[in-house]
C-alpha positions in Angstrom: 73.9 85.3 102.5 75.5 88.7 103.0 78.9 89.0 104.7 81.9 91.3 105.0 85.0 90.5 103.0 88.6 91.4 104.2 91.2 91.3 101.4 94.9 91.0 102.4 96.9 93.0 99.8 100.3 93.8 101.4 102.4 91.0 100.0 105.6 91.7 98.0 105.6 88.6 95.7 109.4 88.1 95.3 109.0 84.6 93.9 107.6 85.9 90.6 110.5 88.3 90.0 111.0 90.0 87.5 107.2 90.2 86.8 106.5 91.0 90.4 108.6 93.7 92.3 108.1 95.2 95.7 106.9 98.4 94.1 104.4 96.4 91.9 103.8 93.0 93.4 102.1 90.0 91.8 98.6 90.8 93.1 98.5 93.9 90.9 100.1 92.4 87.7 97.8 91.8 84.8 98.3 88.1 84.4 94.9 86.9 83.2 93.7 90.1 81.5 92.8 91.1 85.0 95.0 91.3 88.0 94.8 88.7 90.8 93.6 91.5 93.1 90.7 92.4 90.7 89.7 88.7 90.5 89.7 88.6 94.3 87.4 91.6 94.4 85.1 89.9 91.9 84.8 86.9 94.3 84.2 89.3 97.2 81.3 90.9 95.4 79.5 87.5 95.2 78.5 87.8 98.9 79.4 91.3 99.9 78.3 94.8 98.9 81.0 97.3 97.9 80.7 99.1 101.2 81.3 95.8 103.0 84.6 95.1 101.3 87.8 96.1 103.3 91.4 95.9 102.2 94.4 95.7 104.5 97.6 96.9 102.8 100.4 99.5 103.2 100.7 103.1 102.1 102.8 102.1 99.1 99.9 100.3 97.5 97.0 102.6 98.6 96.7 104.4 95.3 97.4 101.3 93.3 94.3 99.8 94.9 92.2 102.8 93.9 93.4 102.4 90.4 92.5 98.7 90.4 89.0 99.6 91.6 88.6 102.4 89.1 89.4 100.0 86.2 86.6 97.8 87.5 84.2 100.8 87.8 84.0 100.4 91.6 84.2 103.2 94.1 85.6 101.7 97.3 85.1 104.0 100.4 88.5 105.4 101.3 88.0 104.4 105.0 87.7 100.8 103.9 91.4 100.8 103.0 93.3 100.0 106.2 97.0 100.9 106.1 99.5 98.9 108.1 102.5 101.0 109.4 104.7 97.9 109.3 104.4 94.4 107.7 103.8 92.0 110.6 102.5 88.9 108.8 98.9 87.7 108.6 97.7 87.7 112.3 98.1 91.4 112.9 96.6 92.2 109.5 93.6 90.1 110.1 93.1 91.3 113.6 93.3 94.9 112.5 90.7 94.3 109.8 88.3 92.4 112.1 88.7 95.1 114.8 87.5 97.8 112.3 84.8 95.7 110.8 83.6 94.4 114.2 83.0 98.0 115.4 80.5 98.5 112.5 78.6 95.2 112.4 78.7 91.6 113.5 78.4 89.8 110.2 80.8 87.0 109.3 84.0 88.1 107.6 85.5 86.2 104.6 89.3 86.7 104.6 90.9 86.4 101.2 94.5 86.7 100.1 94.7 89.0 97.1 97.4 87.1 95.3 95.8 83.7 94.9 94.0 82.2 91.9 90.7 80.5 92.5 88.0 79.3 90.1 84.5 80.0 91.3 82.1 77.0 90.9 79.0 75.6 92.7 81.3 73.8 95.2 82.8 77.2 96.1 79.4 78.7 96.7 78.3 75.8 98.9 81.5 75.9 100.8 81.1 79.6 101.6 77.6 79.1 102.8 78.5 76.2 105.1 81.5 78.2 106.5 79.2 81.1 107.3 76.8 78.8 109.1 79.4 77.4 111.5 81.4 80.7 112.0 79.4 81.5 115.1 81.2 78.7 116.9 84.4 78.1 115.0 87.3 79.9 113.3 86.9 78.5 109.8 89.6 77.9 107.2 89.2 76.3 103.8 91.0 73.2 102.7 91.4 72.5 99.0 91.1 68.9 97.8 94.5 68.1 96.5 95.1 67.0 92.9 98.6 65.8 93.4 101.3 65.5 96.1 102.3 69.1 96.0 105.4 70.1 98.1 104.8 73.8 97.9 101.6 74.0 100.1 100.9 73.5 103.7 98.3 70.7 104.6 95.4 70.4 107.0 94.3 67.1 108.6 90.5 67.0 109.0 89.2 65.5 112.2 85.7 64.7 113.4 82.9 65.8 111.1 80.8 68.8 112.2 78.8 69.6 109.1 78.1 68.3 105.6 81.6 69.3 104.4 83.2 70.7 107.5 85.5 69.1 110.1 87.3 70.0 113.3 91.0 70.5 112.5 93.2 67.7 113.8 96.5 69.1 112.6 98.2 71.8 110.5 101.3 70.6 108.6 104.0 72.7 107.1 105.2 72.2 103.4 106.2 68.5 103.3 108.7 66.5 101.3 107.3 64.6 98.4 107.0 61.3 100.3 105.1 62.9 103.1 102.9 64.7 100.5 102.0 61.4 98.9 101.1 60.0 102.3 98.9 63.0 103.1 97.1 62.6 99.8 96.2 59.0 100.6 95.0 60.0 104.1 92.6 62.7 103.0 94.6 65.7 104.0 93.7 69.1 102.4 95.8 71.9 101.0 95.8 74.9 103.3 94.3 77.7 101.2 95.0 80.7 103.6 91.3 81.7 103.3 89.1 82.1 106.4 85.5 82.8 107.5 85.6 84.5 110.9 83.3 86.3 113.3 85.1 89.3 114.8 84.0 88.5 118.4 85.0 84.8 118.2 88.4 85.7 116.7 89.0 88.3 119.4 88.1 85.8 122.2 90.7 83.3 120.8 93.3 86.0 120.4 92.8 87.1 124.0 93.3 83.5 125.1 96.3 82.6 122.9 98.0 85.9 122.0 97.2 88.3 124.9 100.0 90.7 123.9 98.4 91.3 120.5 94.9 91.5 122.1 96.1 94.1 124.6 98.1 96.1 122.1 95.0 96.6 119.9 93.2 98.3 122.7 95.2 101.3 121.7 93.6 103.6 119.1 96.9 104.7 117.6 97.7 102.1 115.0 101.3 103.2 114.8 101.8 102.5 118.5 100.0 99.2 118.1 102.3 97.9 115.4 105.4 99.1 117.2 104.4 96.7 120.1 103.2 93.6 118.4 105.3 90.6 117.0 105.4 89.4 113.5 103.2 86.3 113.5 101.1 84.3 111.0 97.5 83.6 111.9 98.0 79.8 111.5 100.9 79.6 114.0 99.5 82.3 116.3 95.9 81.2 116.6 94.7 78.4 114.3 97.2 75.8 115.5 96.5 76.7 119.2 92.8 77.1 119.5 90.4 74.1 119.9 87.8 76.0 117.8 89.5 75.7 114.4 87.4 74.1 111.6 88.1 73.3 108.0 85.6 73.3 105.1 86.5 71.1 102.2 86.6 72.9 98.8 86.9 71.2 95.4 88.0 73.8 92.8 91.0 74.9 90.8 93.2 76.9 93.2 96.7 78.1 93.4 98.7 80.4 95.6 100.7 81.4 92.4 103.8 81.1 94.6 106.2 80.2 91.7 106.4 80.3 88.0 105.8 76.5 88.0 102.5 77.0 89.8 101.6 79.8 87.4 102.3 77.4 84.5 99.9 74.8 86.0 96.9 77.1 85.8 97.7 79.0 82.6 96.1 78.2 79.3 98.5 76.2 77.0 98.9 75.6 73.3 99.1 72.2 71.6 102.7 71.8 72.7 102.0 72.5 76.3 103.5 76.0 76.1 101.8 78.8 78.2 102.5 82.0 76.3 101.7 85.7 77.1 103.0 88.2 74.6 104.5 87.7 71.1 106.3 84.4 70.9 107.4 81.9 68.2 108.2 78.3 69.3 110.0 75.6 67.2 110.3 72.2 68.7 109.7 73.6 72.1 107.4 72.1 74.8 106.0 72.7 78.2 107.4 76.2 78.6 106.1 79.3 80.4 106.9 82.5 78.4 106.0 86.1 79.3 107.4 88.8 77.0 107.2 92.5 76.3 108.8 91.9 72.9 109.2 89.1 70.4 110.6 85.9 72.1 111.7 83.0 69.9 112.3 79.5 71.3 114.0 76.7 69.5 114.4 73.3 71.1 113.5 74.5 74.6 111.6 72.4 77.1 110.2 72.6 80.6 111.6 76.2 81.1 110.5 79.6 82.2 111.4 82.7 80.1 110.4 86.1 81.5 111.3 89.4 79.7 110.4 92.7 81.4 112.8 94.9 79.2 115.0 95.7 82.2 115.5 92.1 83.2 115.3 88.6 81.6 114.8 85.4 83.7 115.5 82.0 82.2 115.2 78.9 84.4 114.0 75.4 84.5 110.3 75.2 85.7 111.1 72.9 88.6 113.8 75.3 89.8 111.6 78.4 89.8 111.2 78.4 93.6 114.8 79.7 93.7 113.9 83.0 92.0 113.6 84.7 95.4 117.3 84.1 95.9 118.0 86.4 92.9 116.0 89.1 94.6 118.1 88.8 97.7 121.3 89.1 95.7 120.0 92.2 94.0 119.0 93.7 97.4 122.5 93.0 98.8 124.0 94.8 95.8 121.7 97.8 96.3 120.1 97.2 92.9 116.8 98.9 92.5 115.6 96.3 90.0 114.7 94.2 93.0 112.0 96.7 93.9 110.9 98.6 90.8 110.1 98.1 87.2 111.0 100.5 84.4 107.4 101.6 84.7 106.4 103.0 88.1 102.8 103.7 89.1 101.9 106.9 90.9 98.5 108.2 92.0 98.5 110.7 89.1 99.4 108.1 86.5 102.7 106.4 85.7 106.2 106.9 84.3 108.4 104.6 82.2 112.2 105.0 82.1 113.1 104.9 78.4 116.9 105.4 78.7 119.3 106.5 81.4 123.0 106.9 82.3 124.9 108.7 85.0 124.0 112.2 83.8 120.7 112.0 82.0 117.4 110.1 82.2 114.6 110.0 79.6 111.0 109.2 80.8 107.6 108.9 79.4 105.0 110.4 81.8 101.4 109.4 81.5 99.0 111.6 83.5 95.4 110.6 84.0 92.6 113.0 83.1 92.0 115.7 85.7 95.1 114.7 87.7 98.3 116.6 88.4 101.7 116.1 89.9 102.8 117.9 93.1 104.0 121.4 93.1 107.7 120.7 93.5 111.3 121.5 92.7 114.6 119.6 92.2 118.0 120.7 93.4 120.3 118.6 91.2 118.5 118.3 87.9 116.8 120.3 85.2 113.9 118.9 83.1 112.7 119.4 79.6 109.1 118.4 78.8 107.7 117.6 75.4 104.0 117.0 75.0 103.3 114.1 72.6 99.6 113.4 73.4 96.9 115.5 75.0 97.0 118.9 76.6 99.2 120.0 79.5 98.8 122.8 82.0 102.1 123.7 83.5 103.2 126.1 86.2 106.9 127.2 86.2 107.9 129.8 88.9 104.3 130.9 89.3 103.6 131.4 85.5 100.9 129.2 84.0 101.0 128.0 80.4 99.1 125.5 78.2 101.2 123.1 76.1 99.8 121.1 73.2 101.1 118.3 71.0 104.7 119.0 69.9 105.2 121.9 72.2 107.8 121.9 75.0 109.2 123.8 78.0 112.3 123.8 80.1 112.5 123.7 83.9 115.9 124.7 85.4 117.1 123.1 88.6 115.7 124.9 91.6 112.6 126.1 89.8 109.2 125.4 91.4 106.9 123.7 88.9 103.9 121.5 88.3 102.4 119.4 85.5 98.6 118.9 85.1 96.3 117.2 82.7 93.2 119.3 82.4 91.7 117.2 79.6 89.6 114.2 79.2 92.2 111.8 77.6 95.5 110.7 79.1 98.4 113.2 78.8 101.7 111.8 77.6 104.9 113.8 78.0 108.5 112.9 77.3 110.7 114.2 80.1 114.5 114.6 79.7 116.3 115.0 83.0 119.9 116.3 83.1 122.0 116.6 86.2 124.6 115.1 88.5 122.0 113.3 90.7 118.8 111.8 89.1 117.2 109.7 91.8 113.6 110.1 92.8 114.3 111.5 96.2 115.7 114.8 94.8 112.3 116.5 95.3 110.8 119.1 97.6 107.0 119.2 97.6 105.1 122.3 98.4 101.6 121.0 97.6 100.3 117.5 96.8 96.8 116.4 96.1 97.6 112.9 97.5 99.4 113.9 100.7 102.7 112.2 99.7 106.2 112.9 100.8 109.5 112.6 98.9 109.5 109.9 96.2 106.2 108.2 96.9 
């Protein structure tokens, strides 16, 4: 069986703050020694060739996706990364992807969220095959066999049987209260996984019937104009709950939407005291905790809690209260606090930078530039910069003059000077950058040439 795979990778993941930020959401965070996005790509490769994998995302994550693929040794064709101008929920994202794929071939398309955890087993393989077989006639979703009355997931009620493990959908149900969840568990309902197997032409027919505005908008070739016209709509509400061609395939495997720290705790490996630990941690008389740390964390007498340390923020909460973390993000946004969106480490197509220290008039960064990559040719109006090379070899351009800097060597770039930093070597280049000035935000930049086609602070 060979199919196309469409990966949805535009989510912001605010419920896992401070691990997940808008600039670096949960699908790209290295939680399981691989990111959730990389694990999704591995699943895609079971039934799809690399050239048959497509990703729908936004321009902010384009180069992050290339980095994720590079780490896996995979070269995804650039035209297979589809950039949404605006976030309009899952229906427009899926329709956009299917429109592009359907113009190339008519194979079935497996639609996968990039921020879910799923364990591949024989049941998964069989479910995929059955879903592919019935996708000529149905819009197929996958229902996970529940392990408990979970209130954080939507549910699907299976109806008449149409295959060995597939059913017509009787009803989609929103996240229930605990009593309803227990009732659904006893009546054979399934968790709604948010995964689909779709034929582009079948999906287009149903979109034409139930969402004609979206169908007509996508007749345009200008994707900016398309997204300006269409509503924000989920695929479940917009199509799956309205069509009489929705089917569900039952899937029995370990799955989670990783929608909260409590759900992350459920799938993470634990020690003999039930603690799920990532990073350096000492526990004394502490049980059933989830701990992520960038430095030593010591727990004494702590139970059923979440402790997350990302150096610029610390979260401590009860595990069963972790759904409320998104409220913290909203508070930070209202206050204009950038910690809602960015980590101290920010990823760029040329590498990354980490803010080591800052105040009103200076900022100290560590820049890591990948081999054979370079920053844009640029200047700043409100700050000067001092670069010190601590690893590798740097090629710099300052006001048209090119120099090579090696370990321990440095240079000074006055405000208003056109400059560029490049790594001509084969190992990562590390530079300590000291910025001094009255305005130090990332938008103080004028670009004259950029290998990645970026503007301002991208």
